[in-house]
Every structure is written in C-alpha cells, then in structure tokens.
N, CA, C and O of each residue as an XYZ file, in Angstrom:
500
protein
N      71.500     92.374     80.601
C      72.413     93.418     81.059
C      73.927     92.789     80.823
O      74.164     91.753     81.444
N      74.692     93.183     80.204
C      75.684     92.680     80.398
C      76.892     92.206     81.362
O      76.843     92.985     82.314
N      77.779     91.444     81.531
C      78.554     91.604     82.684
C      79.365     92.673     83.159
O      79.666     92.868     84.337
N      79.767     93.488     81.980
C      80.263     95.135     82.036
C      79.270     95.871     83.059
O      79.491     96.217     84.220
N      78.277     95.988     82.395
C      77.020     96.622     82.868
C      76.798     96.336     84.561
O      76.944     97.308     85.302
N      76.543     95.367     85.000
C      76.730     94.804     85.866
C      77.422     95.046     86.797
O      77.003     95.424     87.892
N      78.990     94.799     86.393
C      79.940     95.269     87.217
C      80.015     96.560     87.358
O      80.309     96.939     88.491
N      79.811     97.493     86.425
C      79.583     98.778     86.916
C      78.855     99.448     87.850
O      79.176    100.479     88.442
N      77.291     98.445     88.010
C      76.193     99.051     88.692
C      76.851     98.201     89.902
O      76.924     98.966     90.864
N      77.221     97.271     90.148
C      77.860     96.713     91.573
C      79.115     97.526     91.942
O      79.226     97.956     93.090
N      79.886     97.710     91.188
C      80.818     99.024     91.891
C      80.621    100.151     92.235
O      81.102    100.750     93.196
N      79.639    100.625     91.180
C      78.786    102.042     92.113
C      78.458    101.452     93.272
O      79.347    101.733     94.077
N      77.589    100.739     93.800
C      76.901    100.626     94.734
C      78.003    100.158     96.040
O      77.874    100.456     97.228
N      78.857     99.523     95.552
C      80.014     99.309     96.174
C      80.743    100.204     97.081
O      80.802    100.222     98.310
N      81.547    101.298     95.750
C      82.239    101.991     95.941
C      81.826    102.861     95.827
O      82.722    103.651     96.124
N      80.905    103.446     95.548
C      79.891    105.002     95.799
C      80.725    105.745     93.936
O      81.751    105.466     93.316
N      79.903    106.445     93.766
C      79.295    106.983     92.600
C      80.749    107.923     92.413
O      81.474    107.733     91.437
N      81.034    108.812     93.320
C      82.183    109.610     93.382
C      83.625    108.901     93.200
O      84.313    109.607     92.463
N      84.248    107.848     93.585
C      84.988    106.840     93.333
C      85.386    106.417     92.122
O      86.460    106.588     91.544
N      84.073    105.650     91.686
C      83.997    105.319     90.250
C      84.309    106.681     89.053
O      85.097    106.802     88.115
N      83.309    107.518     89.622
C      83.511    108.653     88.523
C      84.740    109.171     88.659
O      84.724    110.115     87.870
N      86.058    109.136     89.295
C      87.471    109.148     89.378
C      88.181    108.590     89.019
O      89.198    109.107     88.557
N      87.998    107.241     89.054
C      88.704    105.983     87.932
C      88.444    106.296     86.793
O      89.252    106.697     85.956
N      86.568    106.044     86.571
C      86.694    106.287     85.081
C      87.563    107.752     84.301
O      88.012    107.667     83.158
N      87.639    108.562     84.832
C      87.970    110.025     84.479
C      89.366    109.500     84.212
O      89.798    109.684     83.074
N      90.182    108.837     85.140
C      91.469    108.714     85.199
C      92.200    107.451     84.177
O      93.370    107.069     84.145
N      90.875    106.948     83.298
C      91.243    105.854     82.687
C      91.922    106.431     81.132
O      91.619    107.449     80.510
N      92.819    105.493     80.836
C      93.395    106.193     79.541
C      93.320    104.760     78.819
O      93.022    103.652     79.263
N      93.704    105.201     77.522
C      93.860    103.762     76.246
C      94.768    102.727     76.936
O      94.461    101.535     76.928
N      95.813    103.152     77.494
C      96.891    102.184     78.460
C      96.176    101.319     79.032
O      96.333    100.145     78.696
N      95.277    101.632     79.967
C      94.837    100.759     81.113
C      93.019    100.486     80.886
O      92.247    100.059     81.746
N      92.707    100.856     79.564
C      91.283    100.548     79.586
C      91.017     98.975     79.503
O      90.006     98.605     80.101
N      91.569     98.253     79.026
C      91.389     96.721     78.863
C      91.515     96.110     80.349
O      90.761     95.235     80.774
N      92.521     96.662     81.047
C      92.281     96.021     82.297
C      91.576     96.679     82.966
O      91.289     96.000     83.952
N      90.880     98.111     83.039
C      89.909     98.370     83.449
C      88.268     97.726     83.575
O      87.425     97.664     84.470
N      88.367     97.262     82.013
C      87.555     96.210     81.426
C      87.091     95.075     81.798
O      85.969     94.569     81.767
N      88.614     94.569     82.334
C      88.348     92.959     82.971
C      88.213     93.306     84.354
O      87.417     92.570     84.937
N      88.693     94.118     85.003
C      88.354     93.909     86.747
C      86.848     94.484     86.706
O      86.326     94.398     87.818
N      86.137     94.963     85.872
C      84.684     95.614     85.898
C      83.684     94.352     85.740
O      82.499     94.259     86.061
N      84.449     93.522     85.210
C      83.385     92.394     84.274
C      83.642     91.162     85.421
O      82.816     90.376     85.885
N      85.080     91.287     85.699
C      85.298     89.533     86.528
C      85.461     90.165     87.868
O      84.841     89.349     88.550
N      85.797     90.892     88.531
C      85.763     91.472     90.170
C      84.176     91.937     90.560
O      83.534     91.377     91.449
N      83.683     93.002     89.784
C      82.467     93.386     90.143
C      81.268     92.570     89.265
O      80.210     92.199     89.773
N      81.590     92.395     88.052
C      80.237     91.947     87.321
C      80.302     90.357     87.601
O      79.342     89.861     87.012
N      80.974     89.464     88.197
C      80.981     88.059     88.590
C      80.944     87.749     89.923
O      80.124     87.066     90.537
N      82.082     88.420     90.364
C      82.219     87.934     91.671
C      81.556     88.604     92.829
O      80.980     87.867     93.630
N      81.553     89.856     93.031
C      81.105     90.886     93.656
C      79.713     91.020     93.284
O      79.106     91.673     94.133
N      78.939     90.609     92.254
C      77.946     90.718     91.843
C      77.027     89.290     92.726
O      75.899     89.144     93.197
N      78.021     88.612     92.618
C      77.262     87.145     93.066
C      76.360     87.124     94.682
O      76.621     87.937     95.569
N      75.507     86.260     94.793
C      74.455     86.481     95.885
C      74.747     85.079     96.639
O      74.030     84.644     97.540
N      75.902     84.435     96.142
C      76.120     83.368     97.280
C      76.503     83.655     98.698
O      76.478     82.755     99.537
N      76.825     84.769     98.967
C      77.429     85.316    100.118
C      76.769     87.191    100.177
O      76.590     87.981     99.250
N      76.599     87.319    101.377
C      76.169     88.680    101.718
C      77.374     89.554    101.183
O      78.471     89.103    100.853
N      76.912     91.134    101.147
C      78.204     91.997    100.890
C      79.343     92.381    101.944
O      80.449     92.908    101.826
N      78.500     91.825    103.180
C      78.873     92.373    104.456
C      80.104     91.123    104.451
O      81.239     91.340    104.874
N      79.700     89.914    103.949
C      80.937     89.156    104.204
C      81.943     89.235    103.281
O      83.128     88.970    103.479
N      81.399     89.634    102.198
C      82.446     89.312    100.926
C      83.386     90.721    101.050
O      84.540     90.701    100.622
N      82.811     91.956    101.670
C      83.498     92.808    102.316
C      84.811     92.382    103.167
O      85.984     92.463    102.804
N      84.366     91.972    104.229
C      85.144     91.164    105.448
C      86.468     90.343    104.595
O      87.663     90.460    104.865
N      85.865     89.501    103.511
C      86.889     88.498    103.338
C      88.020     89.257    102.174
O      89.206     88.996    102.376
N      87.781     89.923    101.307
C      88.510     91.199    100.558
C      89.191     91.840    101.451
O      90.280     92.116    100.948
N      89.094     92.355    102.889
C      89.780     93.068    103.214
C      90.492     92.396    103.814
O      91.519     92.973    104.172
N      90.355     90.890    104.234
C      91.520     90.120    105.073
C      92.201     89.633    103.652
O      93.423     89.774    103.601
N      91.748     89.244    102.846
C      92.722     88.670    101.681
C      93.737     89.978    101.061
O      94.823     89.733    100.535
N      93.242     91.265    101.204
C      94.067     92.489    100.635
C      95.374     92.726    101.980
O      96.470     93.199    101.677
N      95.046     92.331    103.392
C      95.875     92.429    104.411
C      96.923     91.218    104.072
O      98.074     91.488    103.728
N      96.503     89.988    104.178
C      97.277     88.993    104.043
C      98.271     88.556    102.974
O      99.225     87.778    102.967
N      97.663     89.388    102.025
C      98.535     89.250    100.777
C      99.487     90.534    100.754
O     100.462     90.530    100.002
N      99.209     91.643    101.581
C     100.199     92.477    101.622
C      99.824     93.523    100.166
O     100.733     93.923     99.438
N      98.553     93.818     99.948
C      98.373     94.673     99.024
C      97.710     95.690    100.200
O      96.692     95.423    100.838
N      98.267     96.534    100.296
C      97.761     97.706    101.753
C      97.338     98.706    100.905
O      96.235     99.139    101.242
N      97.852     99.281     99.837
C      97.185    100.331     98.948
C      95.670     99.879     98.765
O      95.107    100.959     98.588
N      94.862     99.059     98.717
C      93.417     98.942     98.349
C      92.823     98.969     99.292
O      91.640     99.265     99.121
N      93.375     98.625    101.102
C      92.736     98.541    101.949
C      92.037     99.913    102.590
O      91.274     99.746    103.541
N      92.278    101.276    102.095
C      91.541    102.287    102.391
C      90.595    102.388    101.648
O      89.642    102.877    102.255
N      90.253    102.042    100.040
C      89.108    102.012     99.403
C      88.323    101.001     99.852
O      87.162    101.384     99.997
N      88.513     99.757    100.154
C      87.466     98.855    100.599
C      87.015     99.125    102.425
O      86.087     98.608    103.047
N      88.097    100.149    102.931
C      87.311    100.079    104.537
C      86.519    101.420    104.054
O      85.757    101.919    104.882
N      86.620    101.933    102.995
C      85.593    103.271    102.675
C      84.119    102.601    102.468
O      83.049    103.046    102.882
N      84.321    101.565    101.815
C      83.235    100.591    100.766
C      82.346     99.715    102.114
O      81.226     99.296    101.821
N      82.785     99.504    103.319
C      82.004     99.513    104.326
C      80.688    100.124    104.425
O      79.568     99.619    104.504
N      81.079    101.313    104.402
C      79.509    102.377    104.297
C      78.766    101.445    103.628
O      77.822    100.938    104.234
N      78.953    101.174    102.712
C      77.843    100.596    101.423
C      77.850     99.259    101.836
O      76.724     98.824    101.599
N      78.632     98.285    102.393
C      78.607     96.745    102.068
C      78.035     96.252    103.803
O      77.819     95.065    104.046
N      77.869     97.233    104.771
C      77.445     96.765    105.796
C      78.493     96.040    106.783
O      78.123     95.448    107.796
N      79.787     96.143    106.398
C      80.291     95.841    107.537
C      80.979     96.736    108.444
O      81.561     97.746    108.048
N      80.903     96.273    110.008
C      81.166     97.240    110.697
C      82.674     97.407    111.137
O      83.584     96.678    110.742
N      82.800     98.362    111.923
C      83.988     98.115    112.017
C      84.857     96.854    113.271
O      85.965     96.350    113.455
N      83.690     96.844    113.771
C      84.237     95.241    114.526
C      84.180     94.060    113.768
O      84.499     92.941    114.171
N      83.654     94.430    112.369
C      83.600     93.083    111.787
C      84.961     93.573    110.748
O      85.594     92.655    110.227
N      85.278     94.627    110.539
C      86.799     94.700    110.003
C      88.173     94.117    110.770
O      89.093     93.478    110.260
N      87.970     94.648    112.492
C      88.616     94.340    113.280
C      88.760     92.435    113.656
O      89.757     91.827    114.046
N      87.700     92.028    113.428
C      87.794     90.538    113.435
C      88.081     89.844    111.973
O      88.149     88.615    111.950
N      88.223     90.456    110.959
C      88.973     89.932    110.017
C      90.332     90.014    110.122
O      90.995     88.979    110.055
N      90.935     91.241    110.299
C      92.459     91.540    110.478
C      92.808     90.932    111.547
O      94.025     90.858    111.713
N      91.938     90.319    112.589
C      92.606     89.241    113.512
C      92.378     88.072    113.065
O      92.732     87.296    113.952
N      91.942     87.441    112.088
C      92.228     86.184    111.616
C      93.650     86.504    110.638
O      94.622     85.761    110.775
N      93.691     87.592    109.704
C      94.891     87.727    109.501
C      96.207     87.614    110.056
O      97.076     86.789    109.773
N      96.241     88.738    111.048
C      97.267     88.131    112.157
C      97.537     86.502    112.629
O      98.683     86.052    112.636
N      96.579     85.828    112.948
C      96.672     84.434    113.107
C      97.311     83.468    112.129
O      98.236     82.696    112.379
N      96.770     83.605    111.149
C      96.917     83.036    109.534
C      97.654     83.519    109.090
O      98.404     82.694    108.568
N      98.248     85.335    108.811
C      99.021     85.505    107.930
C     100.019     86.377    108.599
O     100.588     87.190    107.870
N     100.334     86.351    109.864
C     100.791     87.219    110.107
C     100.764     88.680    110.983
O     100.886     89.712    110.324
N     100.631     88.763    112.220
C     100.922     90.159    112.961
C     101.219     91.415    112.033
O     100.291     92.141    111.677
N     102.368     91.624    111.698
C     102.895     92.581    111.298
C     102.124     93.009    109.757
O     102.464     94.076    109.248
N     101.204     92.239    109.131
C     100.542     92.338    107.609
C      99.314     93.271    108.572
O      99.026     94.447    108.351
N      98.568     92.192    109.926
C      97.552     92.940    110.520
C      97.457     94.062    111.061
O      96.565     94.909    111.008
N      98.865     94.015    111.828
C      99.021     95.564    112.462
C      99.199     96.864    111.488
O      98.845     97.998    111.812
N      99.826     96.505    110.201
C      99.436     97.740    109.299
C      98.364     97.860    108.741
O      98.041     98.988    108.369
N      97.404     96.640    108.487
C      95.794     96.983    108.359
C      94.891     97.673    109.175
O      93.868     98.331    108.986
N      95.709     97.258    110.345
C      94.553     98.094    111.258
C      94.566     99.751    111.300
O      93.669    100.585    111.422
N      96.073     99.841    111.136
C      96.608    101.499    111.224
C      95.926    102.028    110.257
O      95.219    103.032    110.341
N      96.166    101.206    109.084
C      94.780    101.808    107.591
C      93.389    101.963    108.062
O      92.559    102.866    107.955
N      93.394    100.795    108.619
C      91.688    100.926    108.821
C      91.202    102.320    109.785
O      90.281    103.090    109.514
N      92.013    102.368    110.838
C      91.572    103.313    111.838
C      91.954    104.955    110.961
O      91.201    105.922    110.846
N      92.973    104.837    110.594
C      93.426    106.558    109.872
C      92.024    106.419    108.658
O      91.366    107.438    108.448
N      91.776    105.534    108.157
C      90.637    105.643    107.135
C      89.313    105.907    107.706
O      88.706    106.862    107.222
N      88.567    105.023    108.951
C      87.556    105.326    109.800
C      87.496    106.712    110.137
O      86.474    107.360    109.912
N      88.556    107.242    110.683
C      88.687    108.521    111.287
C      88.684    109.420    110.163
O      88.522    110.515    110.702
N      88.759    109.594    109.042
C      88.715    110.043    107.775
C      86.978    109.916    107.723
O      86.326    110.757    108.340
N      86.505    109.180    107.207
C      85.264    109.068    107.199
C      84.514    109.539    108.094
O      83.585    110.031    107.454
N      84.278    109.742    109.412
C      83.979    110.265    110.591
C      84.004    111.838    110.581
O      83.063    112.560    110.914
N      85.161    112.218    110.170
C      85.444    113.811    109.792
C      84.723    114.073    108.501
O      84.990    115.215    108.126
N      83.941    113.474    107.708
C      83.412    113.334    106.224
C      84.660    113.320    105.272
O      84.439    113.768    104.147
N      85.600    112.996    105.462
C      86.728    113.252    104.380
C      86.667    111.919    103.229
O      87.452    111.886    102.282
C-alpha cells in the first residue's frame, strides 16, 4: 500500500467517510497537490504511526491547534474524537494544558468551540 493509500485509509478511519467524501468532492486542480501532501504526510505518516495511540494523537492535535490559534480545524478534530477514543474529559485536559502553556484566551476559545461541537454531535448534527 502506498503512503497516499495508507493516508486515505487512516483519514477515513479518523474523520469518517462523509467528511472525506465532501473534502474529496471539493478538491480542484488548484489544491490537488496540497491535498496529496497532507494525505501522505499528516495522515499517511504521522497519524498512521502506532508510536502513540490515536486517543493521544487526537489530544495532541487539539492542543496544538488551540495553542497555535488554528481554531477553524478544532471542530473537525473534536468530531474525530468519536473515532479516536478521546473523551470530552480528555479534550478538556488538553485545553487546560493550552491555558497554562500557551494562554488562557486560546484555551477559552477552543473550549467554546469544543462545547458547541460536542452539543452538535449529541444532537446528531
């Protein structure tokens, strides 16, 4: 299996078929190379590694997204916790680390996004 094929498999396992299908349908000639890059590197290499669990990787990803202010990606990765095994308590622990090491405002905004996303998930959205 190629790194791209591994990446697509892992991406689907973590984010779900519906999300990946929507992303693939939105792909154009303009961003095709970029989509290939993240599929191979993020999903086919980093997320495919078994050096740490998907639960741990999910928590790290959410903390890094919050700490770096990449808030647009947080809801997607909160939804992915349904597939990674990270609990709501795990997500809160990750964001508490963000508060201490990267700043309370970033953690506060990440927690707001997580609360909204978990509520949507509970409603089936």
